Structures are given as structure tokens and as C-alpha cells.
N, C-alpha and C positions, 0 to 999 in steps of 0.2 A: 556301351552303345553311345555313340557320339550324339551330343545335343546341338552340334553346330557351333560355329564361331560366335564368340561374345561380341556384342555390339561395341563399337568404339565409343570411349567416353563413359561407359557404364561403370558403376562402383561395386566392389564385392559386398555381399550382404549376408546376413544371418537370418534365416526364416523370413525373408522378405524385407528386413530392416538393413539399411546401409551399415557396413562394418565400421567405417570411420565415424559415423554419427554415434555409434555405441561407445567407441573409444573416447570420443570427446566428452560424452556424458560421464564416463568413469573418471576421466581426468578432472572434470569440473567438480565431481563429488569429492575426489581426493583432495583437490585444492581447498574445498570448503572445510573438510575435516582438518587439514593442516592449519588453515586459518583459525578455525575454532580452537584447535589445540594450542596454537601460538598465542591466541588471545587469552585463553585460560591460563597458560603458563605465565604470561605477562601480568595477568591479574593476581596470580598467586605470588609472583616475585615482587611486585610493587604494591600489592594490597596490604591493608593493615594487618598486623600480627595480633597475637593474643594480648589481652589486657593483663598488666602486671597484677600479681596476686596481692601484693602489699606495697602501697606507696606508688610514686611516679616512675619507678624503675625496678629492674630485677638485676641483682648482682650474681655473677657466675664466675667461679675461679676455674680456669682451664690449666691443667697441669702441663709442665714442660714435657714434650715428647708425645703428647696425645695425638692420635690420628684423627682424620676428618670424621670417621664413623663415631668415634668416642665423643668428639666435640658435638656432633649432631645429637647424640643420645643425651648428653649433659644439658644441652639447650632445650631439648624437648621435655626432659624431666623437670627442668626449672620453670617451664611454661613460657619460654622466650619464643619458641617456634611451635607450630602445630605438628609437623611431620619431619622426623629425622631423615627418612628416605628422600623426601623432596629437597631438603637442605643439602643432602649429599649430591643429588643430581645437579642442583643449581651450582654448587661449589665446583663440581667437575666441569660443567659446561662453561662457566665463566673463567675457569683457570685459577680460581682463588684457593682451591684445595691445597695447592703446593706452597701457599704463602701465608697461611694462618699462623698467628703468633699466640703463644701461651701468655697467661697473666690473668689479672682480675678485671672484669668488664662490668659496666653498668649499662644495661640495655633499656632504653626508654619504653614505657608502656606502649603497646601496639606498634612496635617497630616493625617495619616491613622486612621481608627476607633479604631484599637488596641492602637495606641499612645494616642488618645484622652481619651479613657477609662482608660488607664494606668495612665495618668496624674491626672485624677480625683480621681482614687483609691489611689494614693500615696500622694495626696494633694500637688502637685507641684505648689503652688500658687506663684504669683508675689511678689518679695521682693523689697521694696523701701528703700532708704537710707535717713536718716535725720542726719545732722551734727550740733552739738552744739560746736562751736569753744571755745577754751580756753579763759578764761577771760571775758566771758559774765556774767552779773549779772543774778540772778534768774528771774527777770522781763523780761530781754531780751531773756532768754532761753524759757520762757513760750510764748513769742511773736513768736518765731520760730515755736513752736509746734502749736500755734493757726493759723498760716498761712498755715499749711499743710492741703490739702484736702483729705489726705489718713487717717489721724487719726480722731477719734470721741470722743465726750464727752468733759466735761470741764477739764481745766488744773489748779489744785490748785497751789497756789504760794508756792514753797518749801523754806525752810530756806536758807539764803544766804550761799554759799560755800558748800552746801550739794550734789551738782550734779557732776558727772564725765563727763567732756567734751570729747566726742568721736563721731565717726560716728556709728549710730545704724541702723540695718536692722529692718524694720517693715513691716507688712502686712496690706492691706486695711481693715479698720474696727477696728483696734487695738485702744484701748482707750489712750488718752493722759495721764491719771492718771497712767495707767500701765507702760507706757514708763518712766514717771518721777520716779516711784518706782524702775524701773530697774536701772536708772541712779544713784539714791541714794544708792541702794544696791552695785553697782559697786564701787562707791566712798568709801563706808564703808569698803569693802573688801580690797581695795588698801591701804587705810589709816591705817587699822589695821596691815597690813604687814609692812608698812614703819615705823609706830610708834614702833612696836616691835623690829625693827632693827636700831633705831635711835642712833645718837652719844650720848654718856653720857654727862651730864652736860649742856644740852641745857636749855635756860631760859623760858621753857614752863611749865605751871602748868598742862596742859592736851593737848590732840590732837587738840581740837578746837582752841586753841591759835596758834598752828602750822599752821592750815588752814588759820587763819586770816593773818599771816605773808606771807604765800604762795600766798595769793590773792594779796598782795602788790607787791611781786616779779613778779608775772604774768604780772602786768601792767607796771612794770618798764623796762623790757627788753623782746625783742622778740627772743633773742638768747638763745637757750637751754643750750649751753656750758657756757654761762656767768651767768646763774641763781645761781649756788652755790656761786659765788663770790659776787653777789648782796645780796644774803641771808646772807652771812657772815658779810657784812657791817651792816645790820640791827640788826643782832644778837649781834655784838659787841656794838652797841648803846644801845640795851636793857640791856646788862650786865653792862654797865657803867652808866646807868641811863640817857643817852642822848636822847632827843626827836628824834623821827624818821624823822619828817619833810618830810613826803611823800606826794607829790602832789596828787597822785591818791586817797588817803583817803579824802582829802579836796573836790575833785571833786565829789566823791560819796556822801558826805554829802550834797552837793549843788543840785545834780540831783536825789538823792535817787535811784541810779542805773538805771535810765532811759536811759542813753547813754552818749555820749561825751558832754563836756561842750560847745563846739563850739567856744571857744576863749581861749587864754592863761590866766592863773590865774592872777587875778588882786591883787594888794597889799591889797585892801579892803576885798577881799575874803579870803586871807591868814590870815587876822587879825580877821575875823568874828568868833565869838564863835560857838562851835558845838561839839558834841560828837566825830565826825570823823576828827576833825582838829588836826592832829598830830604835827602841828607847835605850838599849844597852850597846848595840852594835852600830858602828858608823857605816855609811854607804847603803847600797841597795841590798835587799835580801838575796839569798843564793839562787832563787828561782822566782818566776812570777808566782802570784798567789791566786790567780784565776785566769780566765780567758777574756781579755779585754776586747771591747768592740771597736768598730771603725773610728768613732769619734775620739776615744781615749788614745788610741794609737796615733792618730793625727795630732792630738793635742800635745803629746810629749815631744813630737818631732817638729812641731811648729808652735811653741808656747807663746803666750802673751808676753809683751815687754813689761818690765816693772821690777821693783826691788822688794816686793813683799816676801816675808818669811813666815807669816802666821795666817791662820784662818780659823774661824769658829762658826758654828751654825747661827743663822740669823732668825730662826723661828718660822721662816716662811718657805722652807725647803731648799734654801740656798745658804750662802756663807758670807760673812763679812771678813775683809782681809786687813792686814796690818803689816807695817814695815818694822816696827819696834816692839819690844816685849812690853813696854809700858802701855802702848796703845792697844796691844793685844789683850792685856789683862783687863783693861776697861771694857773691851768687847765681851770678854768672858764673863765679867760681872753682870753686864746687861743680859747675857744669855742665861745666867743662873737665875736672875729674877724672873725672866720669862718662863724658864723651866719650872720654877716653884709654883708660879701662878697656874701653869698648865696642869701640874700635878694636883693642885687643890681643886681645880675645876673638874677634873676627871674623877677625883675622889667623891665630890658632891654628886656627880652624875652616876656613880657606881661603876664607872668603867675601869678596867685594869690600867695600872700606871706603867708605861713603858720604861725600860731602863734608861738612865741618863745618857745623853750623847756626850762623848768625850770631845776634847778640843786639841788642836795642835798647839 
């Protein structure tokens, strides 16, 4: 049955209510829900995360090849995030899921989900420091690396004198072999620069001989400012064909670079034949005796001017130098007096008496 034509300008309705008005209300409700959801998501994403269980941060190690689901589960288990599903959703929405990097992370207490995901995306892994002090033999340097629980894999023994003693930053899982290669590359670069700018007329056939002398200088003095002077003494001896008579080379021959001798050099040890005994053999030892640092390498390639051939400890951590044997013997006599008084003082105090320092 026809109800007649609808009036122009009238709106469709449902049970007396305009249809467009109902749709507008539904859209408004949907918009409110979306806004609330967006606000809640933003609050979850930027809001403070869980408090660290111990200390100011939480350390988590994420294995290489782990998927985003495994990463989320590991973070939730460690207490870094509250919800692995929310982490997964945020990682997918932000596109970070495809760029997360393995490694060791230290997440600050109450880090937001945004911060956690950002650190993973940028690969802000924990960096550890490993120090190889100047003057360690290659065996001793390898021992340092083997004691590290951060590094992995075997550490091949590098040639003596081939390492650059420094403090190196490493990440967990880095191989010992790769760190050794870096040390060797650093030493090569430095030596190439120093060798190219060396003083003319130095008694070295090649850069390796300079490293050998630098390794002796490294053992002879701990004072960086004194190393060019010590270097000049040995260079003067090389030029004049005088034996170096360096105690550290004898000690290296006796210990094979394993460490200190543990006592003062005995006359029998100084007289014992061996390739590293520079009291018996002229010239440089067959190899370096340790891994010299930057200052010692620079000292032998740019030594101080002068004609000194001798030096002996001065009792204050440094040395006193001499051009002639007679002058040197006077310096040695003064050192022996100081050494005796020091031993007597330590004996009265009940302290152990160190072995006597030898002299050149």
C-alpha cells in the first residue's frame, strides 16, 4: 500500500530517529574509543616500565638469531617489560622487529617500552674494557685475554712485540683472536708512522729492530719523560759496538716471557749462555722481550741527544746517567749506600726486603 510521496528535504529515520544522526553518534563513539585506545597505547609505550629487581639496571643477554618473540619473552622474564605480547605488537607497529640486534644490554630501571625498543634497534650493547699494560710479554697478554669471561674462542700466541698495549673496548661474545688482530693492527699503524718520521742515522736495519730496543727501554724505566734518555744510552752503545748489558733481556731468556724472575739476577745467571743474554752477546736480542708502549717506541726512534753510555737507579724512581765508566762507578757507589740504608730501614720495620736493582 502506497504511503504517498516523501516530503522533499526529509531525512531517513529509524523508529522516528534520523538515520544520519545515529550514524554520527556511532562515529563519535568509535572516535572516542580509538582516541582512548591510542592514548592508552601511548601511555603504555612511553610510560615507566618495571623497577629493576637489583640495582639501577637489568642486564639481559640476547642470543644471536633470536626472534622478536624470544626477545620479548626474555625481557619479560628478566623484568625489563611487563608484557611480551605488548612488546611484540609495539615492535611490529614501529618496524623495529626487523632491526633488533643481539648482544648484552643493560636496561635502566623503569625504562619505557619506547626506550627498550630503541636500545635494541640501535644496538646499544654493553661495552667492557680490557687493558693490556705496557711491557707485558705476548704470553702475559694472552693470559689477560684468557681470564676474561666476556671474550670467546682461543687466543693464538702472537709474535713478541707485535701488540699495542692499550685499553680496548669489547662487547660480550667478541673473539679473543679478533681483539688480538686489532692490537696488532694498531701497533702496525703506529709503528709505520713513527718509523717514517724517525731520526736519521739510527742503528736499526728495520723497524723490528727498533721494537726490540723499545721493549728493553720499556722494562728499564717507568718514567715516560726519561725513556728518550735511556734509549739514547742503548743507541750509543749500539753505535760503538758496546754490549747492551740489559738485565731485562737476561730475565726474558730465563723465564721465556712468563713473568718476573722472583729474585735479583745472580752472577751465575748473568754468565749463563743464551740468545737473550746481552752481557755475553753483542747487539740486540733476537726478538723483542715484551710489547712496548707508545712512549717507548717513540723514544727509540727519536732519542735524546747526548753521549751517555751508563745509567743506574737514583733511588727516587728514576736514573742518573754517566758518560764514562769512572763517573758511572761513583753513581753506583752512591746507589749501593742508598740501597743498604733502605734495606736496614725495611728490616727495622719488619717489611720484606726487595731484591737489589741491577745497574748498567
